[in-house]
Every structure is written in C-alpha cells, then in structure tokens.
TORTIBA-177867 format. One record per residue (C-alpha): x, y, z. Coordinates in steps of 0.001 Angstrom, whole numbers, plus 500000, padded with zeros to 6 digits. Example, Ala and Ser with C-alpha at 12.3 -4.5 7.8 and 13.67 -1.06 7.14 Angstrom:
2
X: 512300; Y: 495500; Z: 507800
X: 513670; Y: 498940; Z: 507140
***
This chain:
228
X: 880007; Y: 307717; Z: 725222
X: 879386; Y: 305492; Z: 722233
X: 880335; Y: 306306; Z: 718654
X: 876708; Y: 307276; Z: 717923
X: 876642; Y: 309651; Z: 720876
X: 879949; Y: 311185; Z: 719779
X: 878552; Y: 311805; Z: 716299
X: 875364; Y: 313298; Z: 717736
X: 877409; Y: 315610; Z: 719939
X: 879261; Y: 316940; Z: 716931
X: 882362; Y: 314830; Z: 717392
X: 884275; Y: 312810; Z: 714861
X: 882438; Y: 309838; Z: 713359
X: 885823; Y: 308256; Z: 712571
X: 886375; Y: 307176; Z: 716185
X: 886682; Y: 303400; Z: 716120
X: 887678; Y: 302613; Z: 719710
X: 886812; Y: 304220; Z: 722997
X: 889288; Y: 304762; Z: 725823
X: 888640; Y: 301394; Z: 727480
X: 888282; Y: 299359; Z: 724283
X: 890953; Y: 296892; Z: 723220
X: 891821; Y: 296931; Z: 719502
X: 893024; Y: 293756; Z: 717761
X: 896588; Y: 292731; Z: 718571
X: 897792; Y: 293286; Z: 715009
X: 896394; Y: 296828; Z: 714908
X: 897734; Y: 297592; Z: 718388
X: 901204; Y: 296382; Z: 717355
X: 901136; Y: 298525; Z: 714209
X: 900065; Y: 301629; Z: 716134
X: 902665; Y: 300946; Z: 718800
X: 905409; Y: 300580; Z: 716203
X: 904347; Y: 303801; Z: 714509
X: 904426; Y: 305715; Z: 717784
X: 907819; Y: 304304; Z: 718734
X: 909202; Y: 305381; Z: 715352
X: 907969; Y: 308916; Z: 716045
X: 909259; Y: 309274; Z: 719597
X: 912474; Y: 307242; Z: 719350
X: 914468; Y: 310136; Z: 717890
X: 913408; Y: 312388; Z: 720754
X: 914378; Y: 309810; Z: 723377
X: 917843; Y: 309434; Z: 721855
X: 918363; Y: 313134; Z: 721131
X: 918255; Y: 314366; Z: 724738
X: 921216; Y: 312319; Z: 726065
X: 923134; Y: 313001; Z: 722839
X: 922758; Y: 316771; Z: 723289
X: 923866; Y: 316527; Z: 726928
X: 926927; Y: 314432; Z: 726073
X: 927974; Y: 316620; Z: 723160
X: 927500; Y: 319848; Z: 725121
X: 929608; Y: 318617; Z: 728055
X: 932320; Y: 317007; Z: 725965
X: 931825; Y: 313659; Z: 727727
X: 933673; Y: 310606; Z: 726360
X: 931887; Y: 308809; Z: 723549
X: 932098; Y: 305587; Z: 725540
X: 929299; Y: 306926; Z: 727750
X: 927070; Y: 307626; Z: 724752
X: 925884; Y: 304089; Z: 724047
X: 925334; Y: 303435; Z: 727747
X: 923241; Y: 306583; Z: 728300
X: 921158; Y: 306028; Z: 725155
X: 920540; Y: 302387; Z: 726077
X: 919552; Y: 303399; Z: 729612
X: 917165; Y: 306092; Z: 728360
X: 915477; Y: 303656; Z: 725971
X: 915297; Y: 300875; Z: 728565
X: 913788; Y: 303082; Z: 731276
X: 911333; Y: 304655; Z: 728816
X: 910126; Y: 301208; Z: 727768
X: 909840; Y: 299871; Z: 731323
X: 907930; Y: 302913; Z: 732582
X: 905591; Y: 302690; Z: 729579
X: 904792; Y: 299105; Z: 730634
X: 904275; Y: 300212; Z: 734246
X: 901878; Y: 302948; Z: 733095
X: 899855; Y: 300518; Z: 731011
X: 899753; Y: 297650; Z: 733528
X: 898555; Y: 299493; Z: 736609
X: 899351; Y: 297947; Z: 740005
X: 897547; Y: 299589; Z: 742910
X: 898212; Y: 303324; Z: 742706
X: 901244; Y: 302839; Z: 740463
X: 900548; Y: 303476; Z: 736784
X: 897750; Y: 305102; Z: 734823
X: 896147; Y: 301970; Z: 733419
X: 896487; Y: 303333; Z: 729872
X: 899165; Y: 303304; Z: 727195
X: 901157; Y: 306477; Z: 727848
X: 904457; Y: 306431; Z: 725995
X: 907242; Y: 307642; Z: 728252
X: 910425; Y: 309289; Z: 727020
X: 913118; Y: 311833; Z: 727759
X: 912292; Y: 315509; Z: 728214
X: 914091; Y: 318594; Z: 726954
X: 913240; Y: 320249; Z: 730279
X: 916204; Y: 318471; Z: 731869
X: 918859; Y: 319243; Z: 729241
X: 920101; Y: 322450; Z: 730826
X: 920218; Y: 321147; Z: 734401
X: 921871; Y: 317910; Z: 733223
X: 924637; Y: 319864; Z: 731489
X: 925150; Y: 321969; Z: 734612
X: 925271; Y: 318844; Z: 736798
X: 927922; Y: 317150; Z: 734641
X: 930015; Y: 320329; Z: 734491
X: 929812; Y: 320676; Z: 738277
X: 930197; Y: 317102; Z: 739516
X: 930431; Y: 314749; Z: 736569
X: 928129; Y: 311886; Z: 735672
X: 928000; Y: 310745; Z: 739319
X: 926214; Y: 313965; Z: 740319
X: 923840; Y: 313664; Z: 737371
X: 922884; Y: 310094; Z: 738293
X: 922309; Y: 311133; Z: 741921
X: 920010; Y: 313969; Z: 740852
X: 918099; Y: 311638; Z: 738504
X: 917384; Y: 309184; Z: 741339
X: 916399; Y: 311979; Z: 743745
X: 914067; Y: 313639; Z: 741237
X: 912514; Y: 310277; Z: 740312
X: 911614; Y: 309614; Z: 743955
X: 910139; Y: 313105; Z: 744202
X: 907680; Y: 312277; Z: 741433
X: 905721; Y: 309879; Z: 743662
X: 904538; Y: 312385; Z: 746318
X: 904194; Y: 315071; Z: 743626
X: 901915; Y: 312916; Z: 741450
X: 899825; Y: 311861; Z: 744452
X: 899143; Y: 315490; Z: 745401
X: 899180; Y: 317115; Z: 741984
X: 895518; Y: 318121; Z: 742267
X: 896423; Y: 320446; Z: 745143
X: 898684; Y: 322439; Z: 742814
X: 896099; Y: 323101; Z: 740096
X: 895451; Y: 326618; Z: 741388
X: 899184; Y: 327329; Z: 741360
X: 900229; Y: 325610; Z: 738124
X: 897748; Y: 327400; Z: 735855
X: 897913; Y: 327292; Z: 732039
X: 899759; Y: 330629; Z: 732135
X: 902365; Y: 329296; Z: 734558
X: 902722; Y: 326019; Z: 732675
X: 902997; Y: 327757; Z: 729307
X: 905654; Y: 330132; Z: 730627
X: 907643; Y: 327210; Z: 732058
X: 907525; Y: 325380; Z: 728725
X: 908720; Y: 328522; Z: 726932
X: 911620; Y: 328900; Z: 729376
X: 912699; Y: 325321; Z: 728632
X: 913464; Y: 326308; Z: 725041
X: 915194; Y: 329494; Z: 726218
X: 917538; Y: 327610; Z: 728572
X: 918391; Y: 324956; Z: 725989
X: 918953; Y: 327383; Z: 723097
X: 922522; Y: 328478; Z: 724075
X: 923684; Y: 324870; Z: 724226
X: 922050; Y: 324018; Z: 720898
X: 923572; Y: 327059; Z: 719173
X: 927008; Y: 326081; Z: 720490
X: 926588; Y: 322597; Z: 719018
X: 925912; Y: 323995; Z: 715542
X: 929594; Y: 324847; Z: 715156
X: 930795; Y: 321553; Z: 716671
X: 932217; Y: 319303; Z: 713959
X: 934260; Y: 317076; Z: 716274
X: 935050; Y: 313744; Z: 714706
X: 934445; Y: 315038; Z: 711175
X: 937502; Y: 317194; Z: 710391
X: 936644; Y: 317395; Z: 706698
X: 933185; Y: 318768; Z: 707395
X: 932092; Y: 322192; Z: 706192
X: 931528; Y: 324481; Z: 709239
X: 928399; Y: 325836; Z: 707559
X: 926816; Y: 322395; Z: 707643
X: 925498; Y: 322738; Z: 711208
X: 923429; Y: 325886; Z: 710637
X: 922319; Y: 324678; Z: 707188
X: 921079; Y: 321308; Z: 708436
X: 919295; Y: 323006; Z: 711366
X: 917523; Y: 325424; Z: 709019
X: 916459; Y: 322586; Z: 706704
X: 915162; Y: 320539; Z: 709653
X: 913114; Y: 323389; Z: 711116
X: 911800; Y: 324466; Z: 707713
X: 910511; Y: 320987; Z: 706852
X: 908887; Y: 320555; Z: 710277
X: 907188; Y: 323967; Z: 710156
X: 905951; Y: 323565; Z: 706577
X: 904532; Y: 320091; Z: 707185
X: 902967; Y: 321151; Z: 710492
X: 901285; Y: 324200; Z: 708979
X: 900419; Y: 323124; Z: 705433
X: 900458; Y: 319320; Z: 705585
X: 897446; Y: 317079; Z: 706071
X: 896797; Y: 315299; Z: 709353
X: 899019; Y: 312362; Z: 708484
X: 901934; Y: 314564; Z: 707411
X: 901564; Y: 316704; Z: 710533
X: 901971; Y: 313555; Z: 712610
X: 905158; Y: 312570; Z: 710796
X: 906592; Y: 316101; Z: 710520
X: 909252; Y: 315681; Z: 713278
X: 910633; Y: 312492; Z: 711728
X: 910519; Y: 313987; Z: 708211
X: 912362; Y: 317038; Z: 709484
X: 915088; Y: 314904; Z: 711045
X: 915529; Y: 312892; Z: 707848
X: 915731; Y: 316086; Z: 705780
X: 918269; Y: 317528; Z: 708204
X: 920388; Y: 314382; Z: 707991
X: 920290; Y: 314571; Z: 704195
X: 921425; Y: 318202; Z: 704299
X: 924157; Y: 317364; Z: 706823
X: 925482; Y: 314577; Z: 704581
X: 925993; Y: 317109; Z: 701789
X: 928339; Y: 319025; Z: 704078
X: 930237; Y: 315937; Z: 705221
X: 928727; Y: 315852; Z: 708703
X: 927347; Y: 312316; Z: 708468
X: 929596; Y: 309318; Z: 708955
X: 927611; Y: 306154; Z: 708121
X: 930378; Y: 303742; Z: 709141
X: 929299; Y: 303385; Z: 712818
X: 925769; Y: 302592; Z: 711638
***
C-alpha cells in the first residue's frame, strides 16, 4: 500500500516509509540510537533485579549485564539479517523480559547461577520448535489467555520488587524511605506522561520516569555516582 492509498483509506498521511523501504543511513542510525536509548534501561534492569533479589555477589553483575546486552544485540542482528528460516527479515529489537524474573530468582535460590544458565540454554532451544509451530497454538493462546499471562507476570514479580524497596545495601547512610519515594516518583512521572503527554512524550515516558526516580533517590542518599 502506497502513501496515497494509506491516506485514502483513512490512515496517517505522515507515513514516510513502508515496511520494505530502506531509509537513509543517517536517519536509520538516529532512529536506532533513539530506540536503544529507550530499551537499554529495560535490558539492564532485569538482571539487576534478579541479582539484587538473590543477594548474588556484585562481581556477577557486570558479567550478567554485559551478557544480556551482547545477546540482545546479536539476536537483533539475526532478526534483521534473515538466513533461511532463521530471523524475521525486519528490525525487531530484542531485549530481556520481566516474564523470567521470578523463575530466574527461584532457579538461583535452588541451584545457583549454574542452574539458571542451564535453564536459559534449554529454554532458548525450545524457542525454535515453538516459533515454527506457533500458528497451531493460535486457538489456545487467545488474547484473553495472553492478557492473563501478562498480568500474572507483574503479580509474580511484585513481591520481589517490594522487597527491594527496603534494600539499601551498600548505602548505609541512605534514608530507608528513599526506596518507596523514588518508586512513587518514577511511576507517577511515567503515568502522567503516558496519559497526558503528547506522542513524543509518551514514547520517552519510561526513560523520563527512570531519570525522575534517580533524581528522587539521590535526595535520599541512594545514588552513589562514584562507580559511574
């Protein structure tokens, strides 16, 4: 469908490129950088939550974050540069998922990082036959089932997140009220920008919320800039 046909069908006349079009390299690089800036915090946050919730040594933190970023970047390349049946042929940014936070914490508590790595490899291999036959599950995984599963992800993660609000390890001078206060500020900014902001602000609402939360946390002594 061309831009004229989209406009005639009642679509947006602001569409500049269709799905198979290739924008200029400079524009593509700018859009890619913008998207990475938006999703980078989410990629880093998942392993950080798992490590903090399990009390794992900080020495594993840099390794897990680096691994998550490296794998996310490599799989994004594989998705874009399709080879045979591997990859989508489009730019689909890959990243970590909050769906695995709860099971990752349970795995580390039960068998340590070795068990977690084993489960990651096993589940990754399972994705290949699952993706190849996903169309057969459309009658089972309905929007109701999928929506309920997504809701349960937040429910399973919530106890671990609430426990982290009172965790001020490494910052003995921190105010214990800083965790809940920074969380409230973060959520408030995200909700307000998502509901009342324009389209551009809605896009940047997660990052703005994180920055606002960090600013609030610094007021309570929860931010140590020296490692940065």
